[in-house]
C-alpha positions in Angstrom: -120.5 31.8 16.6 -117.5 34.4 17.3 -117.6 37.7 18.0 -114.4 40.3 18.6 -115.5 43.7 19.6 -112.6 46.2 20.0 -110.6 43.4 21.4 -106.5 43.8 21.5 -104.0 41.7 23.0 -100.7 42.8 24.8 -97.5 41.0 25.7 -95.3 42.5 28.1 -91.4 42.1 27.0 -89.0 41.9 29.7 -86.2 43.8 28.4 -83.2 42.6 30.6 -82.9 40.1 33.4 -83.0 40.8 37.4 -79.8 42.8 37.9 -78.3 44.1 41.7 -80.4 46.2 43.5 -77.6 49.2 42.3 -78.7 48.7 39.0 -82.4 48.6 39.9 -82.2 51.6 41.6 -80.3 53.3 38.8 -82.9 52.0 36.2 -85.8 53.8 38.9 -84.2 57.0 38.7 -83.2 57.1 35.0 -87.1 56.3 34.4 -86.1 53.3 32.5 -88.9 50.2 32.8 -87.3 47.0 32.3 -90.5 45.7 30.5 -91.8 47.0 27.1 -95.0 46.3 25.8 -95.7 44.8 22.5 -99.3 45.1 21.3 -100.1 41.7 19.0 -103.7 42.5 18.0 -105.2 46.2 18.1 -108.8 47.1 18.4 -110.2 44.1 16.4 -113.8 44.1 15.4 -115.2 40.7 14.0 -118.1 38.4 13.6 -117.6 34.7 12.3 -121.2 32.9 12.1 -122.0 29.7 12.7 -121.0 27.4 10.3 -118.7 29.6 8.0 -115.1 29.4 7.5 -112.7 32.3 7.5 -108.7 32.5 6.7 -106.5 34.5 7.8 -103.8 35.9 6.1 -100.6 37.8 6.4 -96.9 37.7 7.1 -95.3 36.3 10.2 -96.0 38.6 13.3 -99.3 39.9 12.1 -101.4 38.3 15.1 -102.7 35.7 13.2 -102.0 32.8 15.7 -102.7 35.3 18.4 -106.1 35.7 17.5 -107.0 32.1 17.1 -105.3 31.3 21.1 -107.8 34.0 21.8 -110.6 32.2 20.6 -109.3 28.9 22.0 -109.3 30.1 25.2 -105.6 29.9 25.8 -105.2 33.7 26.4 -107.3 36.8 27.4 -107.7 39.7 25.6 -106.3 42.5 27.4 -109.3 44.7 26.1 -112.5 44.4 24.3 -114.9 41.6 24.5 -114.6 38.3 23.1 -117.7 35.9 22.6 -117.6 32.8 21.3 -119.8 29.7 21.4 -119.5 26.4 20.9 -116.9 23.7 22.0 -113.4 25.0 20.4 -111.0 22.1 18.8 -108.2 22.2 16.3 -104.5 22.8 16.3 -103.1 26.2 17.6 -100.1 24.5 19.1 -98.6 21.0 17.7 -97.5 19.9 21.0 -100.1 21.1 22.9 -102.1 18.9 25.0 -99.6 16.2 24.6 -97.2 14.5 27.4 -94.0 13.9 26.2 -93.4 10.2 28.4 -96.9 9.2 27.3 -97.8 7.0 24.3 -99.8 7.6 21.6 -102.8 6.3 22.4 -102.6 7.7 26.6 -102.2 11.1 24.4 -105.1 10.6 22.5 -107.2 9.8 25.9 -105.0 13.1 27.8 -106.3 15.2 24.3 -109.8 14.4 24.0 -110.4 14.6 27.9 -108.7 18.5 27.6 -111.3 19.1 24.9 -114.2 18.1 26.9 -115.1 14.3 25.5 -115.8 11.6 28.0 -113.7 8.6 28.9 -116.7 6.6 27.2 -117.0 8.4 24.0 -113.0 8.7 23.7 -112.9 4.5 23.8 -116.1 4.4 21.4 -114.4 6.7 18.7 -110.4 5.3 19.6 -110.3 3.2 16.3 -111.7 6.0 13.8 -109.1 8.5 15.2 -106.3 5.6 15.0 -107.4 4.9 11.3 -107.2 8.6 10.6 -103.8 8.9 12.2 -102.3 5.7 10.5 -99.4 5.5 13.0 -99.4 1.8 13.1 -97.5 0.3 15.8 -95.7 3.7 16.8 -99.1 4.1 18.2 -97.9 2.8 21.4 -94.5 4.6 21.6 -93.8 7.4 23.9 -94.7 10.8 21.9 -91.2 12.2 22.5 -89.8 9.5 20.0 -92.2 11.2 17.4 -91.5 13.4 14.4 -93.5 16.6 13.8 -95.4 15.0 10.5 -96.4 12.4 13.2 -97.8 14.8 15.9 -99.7 16.7 13.7 -101.3 13.2 12.5 -102.4 12.2 15.9 -103.1 15.9 16.9 -105.2 16.7 14.0 -107.0 13.1 14.1 -108.0 14.1 17.5 -109.1 17.7 16.9 -111.6 16.5 14.1 -112.7 13.6 15.7 -114.2 15.3 18.6 -117.2 16.9 17.5 -116.2 20.7 17.3 -117.8 23.2 16.9 -115.5 25.7 16.1 -112.6 24.0 14.1 -108.8 26.0 14.2 -106.1 25.0 12.3 -103.3 27.3 12.6 -100.2 26.4 9.8 -100.3 22.9 10.9 -100.6 21.3 7.2 -97.7 22.6 6.2 -96.2 19.7 8.6 -97.7 17.2 6.5 -97.2 14.8 3.4 -99.3 15.3 0.2 -101.6 12.3 1.2 -102.0 13.6 4.9 -103.0 16.9 3.6 -105.3 15.7 1.4 -107.1 13.6 3.9 -107.6 16.9 6.3 -108.5 18.9 3.6 -111.3 16.4 2.8 -111.9 16.3 6.5 -112.3 19.9 6.8 -114.7 19.7 3.8 -116.8 17.3 5.5 -116.9 19.0 9.1 -117.7 22.4 6.8 -121.1 20.5 5.4 -122.1 19.6 9.0 -122.0 23.6 9.9 -118.7 23.5 11.8 -117.1 27.1 11.8 -113.5 26.5 10.8 -110.9 29.5 11.0 -107.9 28.6 9.0 -104.7 29.8 8.5 -102.0 28.5 6.1 -98.5 29.3 4.6 -99.9 29.5 1.4 -102.8 31.7 1.0 -103.8 30.0 -2.4 -104.5 26.9 -0.2 -106.9 28.8 2.3 -109.0 29.8 -1.0 -109.7 26.3 -1.5 -110.9 26.2 2.2 -112.5 29.6 2.9 -114.9 31.7 1.1 -113.9 34.6 3.3 -110.8 36.4 4.4 -108.9 38.5 6.8 -106.0 40.2 6.0 -103.8 40.8 9.1 -101.3 43.5 9.1 -99.3 44.6 12.6 -102.1 43.5 14.4 -104.8 45.5 12.6 -107.5 44.3 10.2 -106.0 45.5 6.7 -109.1 44.3 5.0 -111.9 41.7 4.5 -113.3 39.9 1.8 -113.6 37.2 -0.6 -110.6 34.8 -0.3 -110.2 35.4 -4.0 -109.8 39.2 -3.8 -107.7 39.2 -0.7 -105.5 36.5 -1.6 -104.6 38.8 -5.2 -104.4 41.5 -3.0 -101.8 39.9 -0.7 -99.5 38.2 -3.6 -99.3 41.7 -5.3 -98.2 43.2 -2.5 -95.6 40.7 -1.8 -94.1 40.4 -4.8 -93.9 44.2 -5.2 -91.8 44.6 -1.7 -89.9 41.8 -3.0 -89.5 41.8 -6.5 -91.1 45.2 -7.5 -87.9 46.7 -9.2 -85.4 45.5 -11.9 -85.0 42.1 -12.7 -81.3 41.5 -11.5 -78.3 40.6 -14.4 -78.8 37.7 -16.4 -75.8 35.5 -16.8 -76.2 32.8 -19.3 -74.6 29.4 -18.3 -75.9 30.0 -14.9 -79.1 28.8 -14.6 -78.3 26.0 -12.6 -77.2 28.3 -9.8 -80.6 30.7 -9.9 -82.6 30.7 -6.8 -86.2 31.8 -6.1 -85.5 35.3 -7.8 -85.7 37.3 -10.6 -83.5 37.7 -13.3 -83.3 38.8 -16.6 -81.7 42.3 -19.5 -85.3 43.9 -18.6 -86.1 44.9 -22.1 -89.3 43.5 -21.6 -90.5 43.1 -18.0 -93.0 41.1 -16.3 -95.4 43.6 -14.6 -98.0 41.0 -13.6 -99.0 37.1 -13.4 -102.6 36.5 -13.1 -104.5 32.9 -12.6 -108.0 33.3 -14.2 -110.8 31.1 -14.1 -113.5 30.0 -16.4 -115.1 33.0 -16.0 -112.5 35.3 -16.6 -111.9 35.9 -12.2 -108.9 36.1 -10.6 -108.4 32.6 -8.7 -106.0 30.8 -6.7 -108.1 27.4 -6.0 -108.7 25.5 -8.9 -110.7 22.3 -9.3 -109.1 19.5 -10.8 -110.1 19.4 -15.0 -111.2 22.8 -14.8 -109.9 25.2 -17.5 -106.9 28.0 -15.9 -106.0 31.0 -17.7 -102.3 32.6 -16.9 -102.2 36.2 -17.5 -99.3 37.6 -18.0 -98.6 41.4 -18.3 -95.4 42.5 -19.9 -93.8 46.0 -20.5 -91.7 46.2 -23.8 -89.2 48.8 -23.5 -89.7 49.6 -27.5 -91.1 47.4 -30.1 -89.4 43.1 -29.8 -90.2 40.8 -32.2 -89.9 37.0 -31.4 -91.0 37.1 -28.3 -91.6 33.8 -26.5 -93.0 32.6 -23.0 -91.7 29.7 -21.1 -93.4 28.1 -17.8 -92.3 25.4 -15.2 -95.1 23.9 -13.1 -93.4 22.4 -9.6 -94.4 20.4 -7.0 -92.6 19.4 -3.5 -89.6 19.8 -5.2 -90.3 18.3 -8.7 -90.7 19.7 -12.1 -94.2 18.3 -13.3 -94.2 19.8 -16.6 -92.0 22.4 -18.5 -93.6 24.6 -21.6 -91.6 26.9 -23.9 -94.0 28.3 -26.8 -91.0 28.5 -29.0 -91.3 24.8 -29.1 -94.9 25.0 -29.8 -94.3 27.6 -32.5 -96.0 30.5 -30.5 -93.8 33.9 -30.7 -95.2 36.8 -30.1 -94.2 40.5 -31.7 -94.6 43.2 -28.5 -95.2 46.6 -29.6 -94.0 49.9 -27.4 -95.6 49.7 -23.7 -97.7 47.2 -22.0 -99.4 43.8 -23.5 -101.0 41.1 -22.3 -100.2 37.3 -22.9 -102.6 34.8 -22.1 -101.4 31.2 -21.6 -105.0 29.1 -21.5 -105.1 25.5 -20.5 -108.3 24.3 -20.9 -108.2 21.4 -18.6 -106.0 21.5 -15.7 -105.0 18.0 -15.3 -103.4 18.2 -11.9 -104.0 16.1 -9.1 -105.0 18.0 -5.9 -102.4 19.7 -4.1 -100.7 23.4 -3.8 -98.2 24.0 -6.6 -95.5 26.7 -7.7 -95.3 28.3 -10.8 -92.6 29.7 -12.6 -92.8 32.2 -16.1 -90.1 33.8 -18.2 -90.5 36.2 -21.2 -87.2 35.4 -23.9 -86.5 36.2 -27.3 -86.7 32.9 -29.9 -82.7 32.8 -30.2 -83.0 30.9 -27.2 -82.8 31.3 -23.1 -79.7 33.1 -23.5 -81.7 35.9 -24.8 -83.6 36.2 -21.8 -85.8 39.1 -20.8 -87.3 38.3 -17.4 -87.8 35.4 -15.1 -90.0 34.9 -12.1 -88.6 31.7 -10.4 -91.2 30.3 -8.1 -92.7 33.4 -7.4 -96.2 32.4 -7.9 -98.5 29.4 -6.3 -101.7 28.0 -7.0 -103.7 25.1 -5.5 -105.7 22.2 -7.2 -108.9 20.5 -5.4 -110.5 17.7 -6.5 -113.8 17.4 -6.8 -114.1 13.9 -6.1 -112.8 13.7 -2.5 -112.8 9.8 -2.4 -109.9 10.0 -5.1 -106.0 10.3 -4.0 -102.8 9.9 -6.2 -99.4 10.8 -5.1 -98.5 11.4 -8.6 -98.7 15.0 -10.1 -99.7 14.7 -13.5 -102.0 12.5 -15.3 -101.5 13.2 -18.9 -99.4 16.1 -20.7 -101.9 19.0 -20.7 -103.1 20.8 -24.2 -102.2 24.5 -23.9 -103.2 27.4 -26.0 -101.4 30.5 -26.7 -103.3 34.0 -26.9 -101.6 37.3 -27.1 -104.3 40.5 -26.2 -103.4 43.6 -27.5 -102.1 46.7 -25.8 -103.5 48.0 -22.6 -103.1 51.5 -20.3 
């Protein structure tokens, strides 16, 4: 169990190096302190029951890592009361507990000892840890020669095999490859079934949805919202989109599509106001089981009646296009009235393997992509989970997915 009661954390920041006595006296006379204060967390009141899972969502600098460090005991609250019951393990700092000059095996003993495990118990679990890390002969090399991915394998393998009551994961999975991410998520699911409390932070909020039922949205050290992860992720993604791309699409220059980065471009005659991922019940969702249905709902604003509107989308993973679909090639074009309409792309069976994916979507005239209305490039993400955790494949797409198109009427 973890309980925060009006917890705040302040860091003191030194503005400048120590100067001469004359400069220090002048600063004192002018009442200019050398040290300033930064409040990383402010009045956090939060309870995480034993056996539950909680995701921390928010931009960089919002206080996520500071909150985890408080739970881990790395630092203490400036004000307020924090109560943590149980052994804490996990990755708050990727290199914490490692010594550069020690080998991988020696660091396993060092790290596990710091987590409170007796040496005899570490020996008993050593083979299991080594099998999970899969570092091969590199386990005998000093860790100063390890890549970040190798350090992640070693650190996570130790953290999840030392019987933690509370597991902390701070954006570490972003370093691992697809296979190791799959292994980590499967292990986290096993720990959750065993009653371990999980605090999870990820660069991709939809990945949090596949791990945690509840989420906390942190912003500038304050709790902005608490609730079901699906709702928090939907609201957070919407705010990020509005901050980055809430205005009009940029000017579209035909022939320069290869140079378009993660951005928004188009003529603006029809604009995409929102993109939502829906589950089988029609509820917003960002984490889908493999072979489950997925619906992509596109809210479009037409400035005047538009005939022959088409939809295109691209699903990507790790820089590779998994599938590219254009409704015009499948005989699906739409006539949109003036105002707001909704277009739904229905995938009856999501035939993607487990992992995070990027989603790009565009609206264009059936005459071709040269008449592009609005295009959102890699602005959206979703995650696919595998209900059969014993399976893994490095492939992303098993078979071409069958797609149905559905146009809904004008909405307010």
